[in-house]
C-alpha positions, 0 to 999 in steps of 0.5 A, spaced: 504 478 478 500 474 482 503 467 484 497 463 488 490 463 487 488 466 493 485 472 495 488 478 498 495 476 495 500 481 497 505 482 491 509 488 494 511 489 501 508 485 507 508 492 511 502 496 512 506 501 515 505 504 522 500 502 527 501 509 531 495 514 531 500 519 530 501 516 523 496 517 518 496 510 516 496 508 523 489 512 524 487 509 518 487 502 521 484 504 528 478 507 524 478 500 520 478 496 526 472 500 529 468 499 523 469 491 523 474 491 517 475 483 515 481 485 512 484 488 518 482 483 522 486 478 518 492 482 518 492 483 526 491 475 526 497 474 521 502 480 524 509 479 525 514 483 529 517 488 525 519 494 530 514 500 529 512 497 522 505 493 522 508 487 518 504 480 516 506 473 514 504 474 507 501 467 506 498 467 512 494 473 511 492 471 504 490 464 506 485 468 512 482 473 507 481 467 502 478 463 508 473 468 510 470 469 504 470 462 501 466 460 508 461 466 508 454 463 505 452 469 502 458 470 497 459 465 491 466 466 487 466 466 480 473 465 477 473 469 470 474 475 467 469 481 468 469 484 461 463 488 460 460 493 465 453 491 467 450 497 470 443 494 471 446 490 476 448 493 483 456 492 482 462 494 486 468 495 482 474 493 486 479 491 480 485 494 483 491 496 479 492 490 475 485 491 471 485 487 465 486 491 458 479 489 456 475 492 462 479 498 462 477 499 455 470 498 457 471 503 462 474 508 458 468 507 453 462 508 458 465 513 462 468 518 456 474 519 460 482 516 460 485 511 464 491 513 468 497 509 470 503 509 473 509 504 474 510 500 481 516 496 483 516 490 487 522 489 492 526 482 492 526 477 497 531 472 499 532 466 503 534 467 510 539 462 510 543 465 504 545 471 508 552 472 511 550 473 518 558 475 519 556 481 515 550 483 518 547 484 525 540 484 528 537 491 530 531 496 529 531 503 528 529 507 534 527 502 539 530 496 543 527 490 538 531 487 534 526 485 528 530 487 522 537 483 520 541 489 517 546 489 512 552 494 513 556 498 508 562 502 509 563 508 505 567 505 500 562 500 499 556 504 499 559 509 493 561 503 489 554 500 490 550 507 488 554 508 482 553 501 479 546 502 481 545 508 477 547 505 471 544 498 472 540 496 466 533 496 467 527 492 465 523 498 461 516 498 459 515 497 452 514 505 451 520 508 455 517 515 454 511 513 458 515 511 465 511 514 470 512 512 478 509 513 484 513 518 488 511 514 495 514 508 492 520 509 487 524 504 485 531 504 488 535 505 482 530 512 481 532 514 488 539 513 487 539 517 480 537 523 484 543 524 488 549 519 491 547 520 498 539 520 497 539 513 499 543 514 505 538 519 507 532 514 505 531 507 506 539 505 507 540 510 513 544 507 518 541 512 524 537 509 530 541 502 530 544 500 536 551 497 536 552 498 529 559 497 526 563 503 527 564 503 519 557 502 518 556 508 513 549 505 510 545 499 511 540 495 507 534 492 512 531 485 511 524 484 514 521 477 515 516 475 511 513 469 514 513 467 521 518 462 521 523 467 518 525 463 512 524 468 507 526 476 508 524 482 504 529 487 502 526 493 505 525 499 501 528 496 495 523 496 490 526 495 483 525 495 476 532 492 474 533 486 470 534 479 474 541 479 472 543 486 474 539 484 481 544 479 482 550 483 480 548 489 483 545 487 490 551 482 490 555 488 492 552 488 499 557 484 503 551 480 507 548 479 500 554 476 496 551 469 496 544 471 497 539 466 494 533 469 491 526 467 493 523 472 488 526 477 484 524 485 484 519 486 478 515 492 475 508 492 473 503 497 471 498 500 475 491 503 472 487 508 476 481 512 474 481 520 474 477 520 480 474 527 481 471 527 474 468 520 475 466 519 482 461 522 486 461 523 494 459 516 495 464 513 490 458 512 485 461 511 478 459 516 473 452 516 471 451 509 473 446 509 479 448 502 482 455 502 480 461 504 485 468 504 485 472 501 490 480 501 492 486 503 488 482 503 482 479 510 485 486 513 485 489 511 492 495 507 493 497 502 499 493 496 502 490 500 508 488 506 503 485 501 498 481 497 504 478 503 506 475 505 500 473 498 499 469 499 505 466 506 504 464 503 497 460 497 500 457 501 506 454 506 501 452 501 496 448 497 502 445 504 505 443 505 497 440 498 496 436 498 503 434 505 503 438 507 509 441 514 510 448 514 507 454 514 512 458 520 511 465 520 512 467 527 513 474 530 512 475 530 520 477 522 519 482 519 515 478 515 511 474 522 509 480 525 507 481 520 502 474 520 499 475 527 499 481 527 495 479 522 490 472 525 489 474 533 489 476 536 483 484 538 482 488 540 477 493 534 477 490 528 480 495 523 482 494 517 487 496 518 494 497 514 500 494 516 507 497 522 510 496 528 514 498 533 508 491 532 506 488 536 511 488 543 510 492 548 514 488 553 519 487 559 515 490 566 517 497 569 516 500 564 521 498 557 519 499 552 524 499 544 522 494 540 526 495 537 532 495 529 530 493 527 537 487 531 537 485 530 530 485 522 531 481 523 537 476 527 533 476 522 527 475 516 532 469 519 535 466 520 528 468 513 526 464 510 532 458 514 530 458 511 523 459 504 526 453 505 531 449 507 525 451 501 521 450 497 527 443 499 527 442 496 520 442 489 522 436 490 527 431 493 522 427 488 518 429 491 511 430 487 505 434 488 499 
């Protein structure tokens, strides 16, 4: 899955979602900025124009993350597989979705629980020079910016494409009956199988695009993946199709008939723990008093969600080791809602993105959705208080 030796390599999309406070992921980034997140700092420094989305130059981002860690005198990097959990040493486990089979077996044995998984797909990328500019146009949904290259399809082209996509050959997992996908990031062929028009009202919707061709019935958007704009990613086109099928089926899109692929889409298995059964409120793992779980391993999905739980685990570990009061991330913050989701018992636990649906509706017969601006203002005030609490640690003469 990984193509370089850099830390923080983005293997899926180069988008971190919206940056608007009305969007849950936008609020999450605002909370992380207040807490001084190094990951968000690197993301801000490598940001690309992408309309309302927060996209980054993938190579620059991973280079900045790697540099920030390698240059820290308090960190040493050992590039080797971690096979056995040594609970006698303070440890934060941030092994992510691609945790090795040996270590997953170790966790299962030590924790006495099953490891859960789902299959995740990656979208392909193409060389910009190979896209037919006579069959595409620049525009962004809902704004004046022209940050996306749009590949339109007529009604006839769209339905021919969808019907071919629905029956295209996939690169399947070894055990087909184990196919489980994350609903928030379905392969494009799985979306197509849910109905002929599902894609047209999803990632291929043509609405909000200015000056589109009159016969534009659906559209595939391409987004820059580097500052030079030489590499473009197919937005929302995660796929588990075989390589030959990607060439054949995606080649039915007029602007991509002669596309040259930088990277083909692929599918991989994401592992995670049943958080509510093994994690405490401060993300300590099971009965191990000095082991914390972090990131996607806890049962969240998304770059910023994983970053958030990594920071929560780190701050809790630091507070525990230094004897400081533990910072409390309440459910009045987006970070707190994610912590609550992965630690509170629930019947059918599956990974989640940050979303306002995590917030319970107001009680009573006429339940009302929470006002997002009000929630964001309260959340940021709570996070400022945690930031002040953490900032006070640096002036206290306390040793590890």
